C-alpha positions as protocol buffer text, in pm:
chain_id: "A"
residue {
  index: 1
  type: MET
  ca { x: 1075 y: -2511 z: 642 }
}
residue {
  index: 2
  type: LYS
  ca { x: 1227 y: -2294 z: 409 }
}
residue {
  index: 3
  type: PHE
  ca { x: 1064 y: -2012 z: 202 }
}
residue {
  index: 4
  type: ASN
  ca { x: 1167 y: -1807 z: -75 }
}
residue {
  index: 5
  type: GLY
  ca { x: 968 y: -1486 z: -44 }
}
residue {
  index: 6
  type: TYR
  ca { x: 629 y: -1363 z: 52 }
}
residue {
  index: 7
  type: VAL
  ca { x: 315 y: -1249 z: -175 }
}
residue {
  index: 8
  type: HIS
  ca { x: 26 y: -1070 z: 2 }
}
residue {
  index: 9
  type: PHE
  ca { x: -272 y: -1092 z: -224 }
}
residue {
  index: 10
  type: ASN
  ca { x: -567 y: -860 z: -219 }
}
residue {
  index: 11
  type: GLY
  ca { x: -862 y: -819 z: -440 }
}
residue {
  index: 12
  type: THR
  ca { x: -948 y: -516 z: -670 }
}
residue {
  index: 13
  type: ASN
  ca { x: -1248 y: -415 z: -861 }
}
residue {
  index: 14
  type: ASN
  ca { x: -1018 y: -221 z: -1110 }
}
residue {
  index: 15
  type: ILE
  ca { x: -680 y: -365 z: -1201 }
}
residue {
  index: 16
  type: GLU
  ca { x: -587 y: -29 z: -1401 }
}
residue {
  index: 17
  type: LYS
  ca { x: -651 y: 209 z: -1137 }
}
residue {
  index: 18
  type: THR
  ca { x: -499 y: -43 z: -895 }
}
residue {
  index: 19
  type: HIS
  ca { x: -171 y: -15 z: -1130 }
}
residue {
  index: 20
  type: GLU
  ca { x: -213 y: 332 z: -1141 }
}
residue {
  index: 21
  type: PHE
  ca { x: -176 y: 385 z: -775 }
}
residue {
  index: 22
  type: TYR
  ca { x: 60 y: 113 z: -692 }
}
residue {
  index: 23
  type: CYS
  ca { x: 306 y: 156 z: -954 }
}
residue {
  index: 24
  type: ASP
  ca { x: 272 y: 510 z: -1088 }
}
residue {
  index: 25
  type: PHE
  ca { x: 171 y: 699 z: -806 }
}
residue {
  index: 26
  type: LEU
  ca { x: 370 y: 491 z: -519 }
}
residue {
  index: 27
  type: GLY
  ca { x: 643 y: 402 z: -737 }
}
residue {
  index: 28
  type: LEU
  ca { x: 650 y: 32 z: -692 }
}
residue {
  index: 29
  type: THR
  ca { x: 791 y: -175 z: -971 }
}
residue {
  index: 30
  type: LEU
  ca { x: 557 y: -432 z: -1178 }
}
residue {
  index: 31
  type: TRP
  ca { x: 687 y: -774 z: -1086 }
}
residue {
  index: 32
  type: LEU
  ca { x: 458 y: -1012 z: -1308 }
}
residue {
  index: 33
  type: GLU
  ca { x: 130 y: -961 z: -1505 }
}
residue {
  index: 34
  type: GLN
  ca { x: -108 y: -1247 z: -1495 }
}
residue {
  index: 35
  type: ALA
  ca { x: -457 y: -1298 z: -1662 }
}
residue {
  index: 36
  type: SER
  ca { x: -648 y: -1117 z: -1387 }
}
residue {
  index: 37
  type: CYS
  ca { x: -360 y: -1020 z: -1134 }
}
residue {
  index: 38
  type: ARG
  ca { x: -54 y: -790 z: -1119 }
}
residue {
  index: 39
  type: ILE
  ca { x: 220 y: -835 z: -864 }
}
residue {
  index: 40
  type: TYR
  ca { x: 442 y: -562 z: -744 }
}
residue {
  index: 41
  type: GLU
  ca { x: 795 y: -559 z: -568 }
}
residue {
  index: 42
  type: LEU
  ca { x: 810 y: -410 z: -213 }
}
residue {
  index: 43
  type: PRO
  ca { x: 1126 y: -294 z: -67 }
}
residue {
  index: 44
  type: GLY
  ca { x: 1312 y: -581 z: 93 }
}
residue {
  index: 45
  type: GLY
  ca { x: 1201 y: -820 z: -186 }
}
residue {
  index: 46
  type: ASN
  ca { x: 871 y: -923 z: -75 }
}
residue {
  index: 47
  type: LEU
  ca { x: 581 y: -872 z: -318 }
}
residue {
  index: 48
  type: ILE
  ca { x: 204 y: -776 z: -325 }
}
residue {
  index: 49
  type: GLY
  ca { x: -57 y: -886 z: -567 }
}
residue {
  index: 50
  type: PHE
  ca { x: -386 y: -760 z: -693 }
}
residue {
  index: 51
  type: CYS
  ca { x: -639 y: -975 z: -851 }
}
residue {
  index: 52
  type: GLU
  ca { x: -984 y: -900 z: -1010 }
}
residue {
  index: 53
  type: HIS
  ca { x: -1130 y: -1278 z: -943 }
}
residue {
  index: 54
  type: MET
  ca { x: -1070 y: -1205 z: -560 }
}
residue {
  index: 55
  type: ASP
  ca { x: -1334 y: -1018 z: -341 }
}
residue {
  index: 56
  type: VAL
  ca { x: -1224 y: -661 z: -187 }
}
residue {
  index: 57
  type: ALA
  ca { x: -1179 y: -740 z: 174 }
}
residue {
  index: 58
  type: LYS
  ca { x: -1152 y: -396 z: 351 }
}
residue {
  index: 59
  type: LYS
  ca { x: -1205 y: -526 z: 711 }
}
residue {
  index: 60
  type: GLY
  ca { x: -906 y: -642 z: 921 }
}
residue {
  index: 61
  type: ASN
  ca { x: -649 y: -578 z: 657 }
}
residue {
  index: 62
  type: MET
  ca { x: -401 y: -287 z: 655 }
}
residue {
  index: 63
  type: LEU
  ca { x: -91 y: -240 z: 428 }
}
residue {
  index: 64
  type: THR
  ca { x: 181 y: -38 z: 618 }
}
residue {
  index: 65
  type: PHE
  ca { x: 446 y: 119 z: 408 }
}
residue {
  index: 66
  type: VAL
  ca { x: 777 y: 221 z: 626 }
}
residue {
  index: 67
  type: THR
  ca { x: 938 y: 533 z: 542 }
}
residue {
  index: 68
  type: ASP
  ca { x: 1185 y: 782 z: 705 }
}
residue {
  index: 69
  type: HIS
  ca { x: 996 y: 1059 z: 504 }
}
residue {
  index: 70
  type: VAL
  ca { x: 635 y: 1027 z: 649 }
}
residue {
  index: 71
  type: ASP
  ca { x: 568 y: 1417 z: 596 }
}
residue {
  index: 72
  type: ALA
  ca { x: 707 y: 1408 z: 226 }
}
residue {
  index: 73
  type: VAL
  ca { x: 493 y: 1145 z: 164 }
}
residue {
  index: 74
  type: TYR
  ca { x: 192 y: 1318 z: 335 }
}
residue {
  index: 75
  type: ASP
  ca { x: 242 y: 1599 z: 91 }
}
residue {
  index: 76
  type: GLU
  ca { x: 253 y: 1396 z: -219 }
}
residue {
  index: 77
  type: PHE
  ca { x: -86 y: 1237 z: -107 }
}
residue {
  index: 78
  type: VAL
  ca { x: -247 y: 1572 z: -39 }
}
residue {
  index: 79
  type: ASN
  ca { x: -97 y: 1739 z: -354 }
}
residue {
  index: 80
  type: ALA
  ca { x: -229 y: 1432 z: -578 }
}
residue {
  index: 81
  type: GLY
  ca { x: -579 y: 1474 z: -412 }
}
residue {
  index: 82
  type: VAL
  ca { x: -544 y: 1109 z: -249 }
}
residue {
  index: 83
  type: TYR
  ca { x: -773 y: 1065 z: 90 }
}
residue {
  index: 84
  type: VAL
  ca { x: -601 y: 1116 z: 396 }
}
residue {
  index: 85
  type: ASP
  ca { x: -740 y: 1088 z: 733 }
}
residue {
  index: 86
  type: GLY
  ca { x: -540 y: 1379 z: 881 }
}
residue {
  index: 87
  type: ALA
  ca { x: -190 y: 1518 z: 919 }
}
residue {
  index: 88
  type: PRO
  ca { x: 89 y: 1283 z: 1048 }
}
residue {
  index: 89
  type: ARG
  ca { x: 86 y: 1247 z: 1403 }
}
residue {
  index: 90
  type: LYS
  ca { x: 301 y: 1085 z: 1681 }
}
residue {
  index: 91
  type: ASN
  ca { x: 143 y: 721 z: 1842 }
}
residue {
  index: 92
  type: ASP
  ca { x: 298 y: 712 z: 2186 }
}
residue {
  index: 93
  type: ASN
  ca { x: 145 y: 351 z: 2244 }
}
residue {
  index: 94
  type: TYR
  ca { x: 340 y: 219 z: 1937 }
}
residue {
  index: 95
  type: ASN
  ca { x: 642 y: 471 z: 1938 }
}
residue {
  index: 96
  type: ILE
  ca { x: 548 y: 540 z: 1567 }
}
residue {
  index: 97
  type: TYR
  ca { x: 502 y: 846 z: 1339 }
}
residue {
  index: 98
  type: HIS
  ca { x: 215 y: 791 z: 1082 }
}
residue {
  index: 99
  type: PHE
  ca { x: -83 y: 879 z: 888 }
}
residue {
  index: 100
  type: PHE
  ca { x: -387 y: 657 z: 716 }
}
residue {
  index: 101
  type: THR
  ca { x: -503 y: 657 z: 366 }
}
residue {
  index: 102
  type: THR
  ca { x: -654 y: 397 z: 127 }
}
residue {
  index: 103
  type: ASP
  ca { x: -632 y: 286 z: -227 }
}
residue {
  index: 104
  type: PRO
  ca { x: -856 y: 311 z: -503 }
}
residue {
  index: 105
  type: ASP
  ca { x: -1046 y: -28 z: -360 }
}
residue {
  index: 106
  type: GLY
  ca { x: -1082 y: 118 z: -18 }
}
residue {
  index: 107
  type: HIS
  ca { x: -799 y: -100 z: 145 }
}
residue {
  index: 108
  type: ALA
  ca { x: -645 y: 76 z: 424 }
}
residue {
  index: 109
  type: LEU
  ca { x: -282 y: 196 z: 406 }
}
residue {
  index: 110
  type: GLU
  ca { x: -64 y: 333 z: 686 }
}
residue {
  index: 111
  type: ILE
  ca { x: 249 y: 546 z: 622 }
}
residue {
  index: 112
  type: GLN
  ca { x: 443 y: 505 z: 920 }
}
residue {
  index: 113
  type: LYS
  ca { x: 829 y: 571 z: 1047 }
}
residue {
  index: 114
  type: PHE
  ca { x: 954 y: 380 z: 1377 }
}
residue {
  index: 115
  type: LEU
  ca { x: 1060 y: 624 z: 1641 }
}
């Protein structure tokens, strides 16, 4: 089997708020706009999509964004008034440095650095 890429689709209640968060705030590039879905390009060439016709499933899903600049990203979230669960911290079990937040629909997001 050979695949050309990966798209992870999530439900959204408001495609415009989702666009503002992922495109305008996080800086992802809009890759494709469809009738009730928007797909954004992630670093590394994979894709993430949000669709208004899908249920917003909040349990069991987490989107993790990897960066070497966890503290700077944390400051940007705090300065923009975006919810964060606390200051970045080291997790010795997984050897990462991270914090958690949510998007406008309540999807769990983690911002992390592998140590």
